[in-house]
N, C-alpha and C positions, 0 to 999 in steps of 0.2 A: 503496500500499499504505500502511494508516495503522496507527497504532498504536490499539490496541483495549483492551489492560488490560496491567499491568505487577505479575507480582507473584513473591515473595521468600520463601525459605526458607533458616533458618540451619540448618548444621551443629555439631551435638553427638554426645559419644558418644566419639569418638577424636580431640579437640583435641592435637596433638603438643604437649611442654611448649617454650616458648619460651626459657626462659632467663632469665627476668628474673625480680629478687628476689622477688617478690609471683606467683609460678608458677602458670603455668595449669593447670585440673586439666580432664579429658577431658571432660565436661559444661559447660566453660565455651563462649559460642558467640562468637567474635569472628570469622568466615569466614561468609558470606551469598551464595548463590546467585541471582541473578535472571534471570527469563525473563521478554521484551518478544512478548507478543502481538497480533497481527497481525489486521485484517479479511478477509485472504487466506487465516489457517489460517496462515501462516509464524510461528515461534518464533527468538526471536534468543536467546543465552543468555550470560548475565553475572555476575562475580565482585565482591564489597564485601569488604574486611578491614576489618570494620566489626560490631560485635553487631546481629542482626536484629531488635530491638527498635527503633534508631535507624533502619536503613534502613524498617522499614514506615510511621515517623512521619515520615520525607523523603518517601518514597511519595506518604502523604498528602499533604502540604506543596505537593507536585511536582505533583499528578496533574491540575488544571485547564490546566497550562501542556504536557503531554501529550499529553493525551486526544486522538485524531483528527489530529495531527501524522504527518507526511510518516515512515515507518520507515526508507525509505530515505538520509536524508540526516541522518547521523549528527554532521557537526559543526557545522551550522546549527542542530539539534535541542539538542544539549548545550549551544553556545555561548547560547542563548535559554534554557536553564535556569540555566545559569552568571550571566546577565544580571539573571534576574529572581528569582535569590535571594543576591544579593551583601550587599543590607541586613542579611540574618540571620549572615552572617558566612562569610567564603570559607574556606575549608581544611577544615573540620568534615566532620560526617557528612554534610551534605547533598552536598557534596562528593565525598566515599565513593561516597556510592547513585548521583550524575549518571556516575562513572568504571562502574560496574558496568551504567547503562542504557547508554553510551558503546558500552563493548563489547559489549554485545547487537544495538546498531544497526547495527556493523562486521559483524558475524557474519551480518545480516540482509540486508544490502549484498551482501555475498559470495555468499550462496543465491540471490539476485536475480538476480545477473548473473553466476552460475557460476564465480566468482575466487577464490581463496584470500585472503583479505584483506592479507595481505603484496605481492601484485600490485600489491592498488587503492590501497596506501600508495606508490605509484609505482615498483616492481617487486622482483625479488628477486634479491640479490646472492649468495645461498649459499641451497643447497638441504638443507642440515644443519646442526648447529653443536653444540657443545661443553657440553654442563649439568658444572656443578659440582657435586658431593655436598655440602649446607649440613647439616654435624652443628653437636650442641652440645659445648661441650670437657667436659673431666672430668679426674679427675687421670691422671694421667701415663701408667700401666700400661695402666690403663681403655680412654683415649680411643687409645693404639696397638693393643689388638686391634681395636676399633670400626671404627675407618679401614682397618685390615684385612680386616675382614668387606665394609665397603662396597669397598675395590680389588678384591676377586675377585667382585664383579657388573657389573666393566669400566669403572667411572669412571677416569679420568686427571685430572681436577683436582677439588681439595678445598677446602671452607672451611671451617676450623673457629669457632665464635666464641661468646660469653658466657660464663654457668659463673664459674669462681673468676680467671678472666682478668681482670689487675688490682684484684682484690679482698683479694689477699692479699700478695703480696711480689714482686718483679722476678726471684727465684730461683725460684720456681712457674711465674711465665711461662715464663721460660725454658725449664723442664723441659715444660712441657706444649707447646711450639713443637716441639723438639727431641726429642721424644717421636713427635709430627705426621710432623715430617721422616724421622725415621728409618721410620715406616711407610708412608708413599707413595713413598718412593723419590727419588733426585734429579731424574729426569726427570718428576715430575708436577709440575702448577701445585699451589700451595700459597696460601691467603688466608689473613687472619687480622682476624676482626670483634671488635672490644674491647667492641660493644654500647654505646655511649656513651649512647643515647638512655634506658638503663634508667632508672628511679627512683632519684634523689639520687644519679646517677654521681658517683664519688670523687674523679676526678684533673684535671690539667689541664696545660696546653701541658708541662711539664716532664717529665711524668712520659709524657705521647705520645712528643715526641721523644727521648726514650733509650731509648721502645722499639723504636720506628722503626730506632734503628740498632742495637738487638738484633738485631731480626727481618731485619734486613738480613745477617746473619750468616748467616743460613738460608734465602737466596733465594724468599724472601715474594714473592708477585707483588703482592699491594697488602693493605695498611694499611684497615680499615674499620671508621666511627664513633670513631674514636678521642679524641673529645673530648664535652660536651656540645654539644646540635646548635642550640645559641643559642649558640655558645662562635666567633661571626666572627671576627673579629678572629683569634683563635687559628686558628683554621684556615687563616688565608690563608698565617702564618705557618709553620706544619708543613710544609704544602705547598711553601714554595720552601727551606725547610731538612731535609724529609726525605731521605736516603738512596733512598726506595723507593716508589711511588706510594701517595697518600693518594685513599680513595673516601669516599663519602658523599651523603647528599643523600633518603634512603628517607624521614624524617619531612615531608618539605616537599612542598607542595601545587600545585598550578597555576604555568602557567609565570613569572607575576610575582613569584613567591616565589625564582626560580630566578635571577631574572636578575641581582640580587646575587651571586649567588656565583661565578653563571658568570662577568659579567665583573671578578671580584675576581679569577678564579684559584684560589680555594679548594680546589677538587679538583681532582685530576688524571683522575678518572674518577667519573661522575654515575650516581645510581641511582635515577631514580624507579620511585615503586609503582605500575602500571599499573591495578589496584585503590584506589586510592584518591587517587588525583593528578591526577585529573579524566578518564580512559580515553586509548584510543588515540589520539584525536584532539588530548587535550593532549598527552601522551607524544611524539608525533611533531613539535610545535612543540618541545618543550623539548629534544628529541635532536637536532632542526636546528639550535638557538641553540647547543648546546654542541658542532656539529660548527665551527661556525664559530669558536669558540673554542679549539679545538683540544684540545678535553676528551674523552674518551675515554665513551662512552654505554653501560652494562648495565644493563640492565631487571633490578626487583627483584617481577615479578608471581609468586612461587614460592607463593603459600600454596594455592592449589589448582587441580585441571586445568584449569579456564578461565583463572585467571590463569597457569598457565603457557603453554598456548596460546596467549595472548594475547602471550606474551613469544618466542615461537619466530617468529612474525611479523614484531613490529619487530625481532627480530634478523638476520629475512632482508631488509627494507628499509632496513639502513643499514650502510655498509661494512666499520667499524670493530667492530662488534658481534658480535666472532667468542665468546660466551658467555653462556649462562644459567643462572641457579640453580636445582637443584631440591632440596627438601628431602624428602631418605629419609626411609624408615618413614612415613609419612604417607599415610592411607588417600583423604584426600579429594583424596589426587593420583594414587594406584597403582588405587585401587578403583573411584570412580566414571565412569569413562572404559569404554565397549566396547573391549577389546582391550588395553586400558592402552598403558604407553609401554616402547618396547624400545630399547637402544640397537645401533650395529652394533660389529663385530668392533674398531672404531679407536675407543668410545667416546662415539659422535657419535649426536645424534638428527636423526632426519630431520624437517625440517621442515613440515609438512602439506599438503596437495595439493590436497584436496575442497574444494568453496566453503563460503565463510564460515571461522570456527575450523578447519574440518574435525574436530570431534571431535564422537562422542555420547555421550550418557551411559547408563550403566547403569543404569535406571531402578528396578530392586532395590535398588542400592546406595543411590541416590540415599534411595528412600522410607528404608532403614534408619538414616540418616543427618540427614535430617531432619524426624524425626519422624511421619513420615506426611503431613507440611503437601503439597499437592502446585503442583508450578511449572506443569504441565502441564494 
């Protein structure tokens, strides 16, 4: 089975807010779908956390390397693309695009062998996993009501992030967290994401350690992106001194970037994003390294239904991965798949058992959000 063509289509019209200081608008494109077409007619699906113009340019650059390649060898083909584009810079739009190609190749391999991707990664440790509802912070009363609404949908784990947190005062930060804990109750897992990768993040180590101590009073499961993503030494010190687990790594790409952070024990929990880190192949290598260092792996491919599906399969393949992020209220997750996503009565998501990623796109919905650009 050979690669005949790779198409991409950006998602427009319903892009959710990201919490950034320069906020996203619905017609901004930051998520792009990929379809790998083969000479036998099979099609694999991928997703990229990058604007479609950058993905199209990257595909044009990579095309001589992937046309005619074996579509059933995702690790080798992806590594070939990485190795031959290294001189253009590791970790940017090209790496992100290779991520989507790699996801699609794993989808094809699963379809060709009749197996779910998670089984091809070495075996399934679980058949279902707990999704945590990922929502933006707001002023306390509004956040409280929003969380009550999300909780009524069946979620039992929640992450609040970005918004005003860390940008006004310590009193505001604590009021937000208190409102959130009151809303979700004492038995739900609650995580806090400061959003330290936002432009011109104003806070440093002292703010982060003081905030971690405050969060400990509210039984916060982890503290995410507490610092600027380049503050390596501060992350190491924060992880050593924080009373609660420290998580991060979503902005890093490829295993080479993660190695120093894992070696230095800068995180308790590492969160590579499958839609930009290099794909499933690369994320598996990072997860395996994390396991060797005793660091928990929680995937971060939350941004489209395809990214979520990849995360579910990754969660099935690693024994300590008991959570996946679920961005609530995004049509790019909830509307573009046939049948959507449904939690069971215990607030768990079933990991797909169908071949490949195990999801089918709703073609009408995809057409609506891709401005009619054809993936198929």
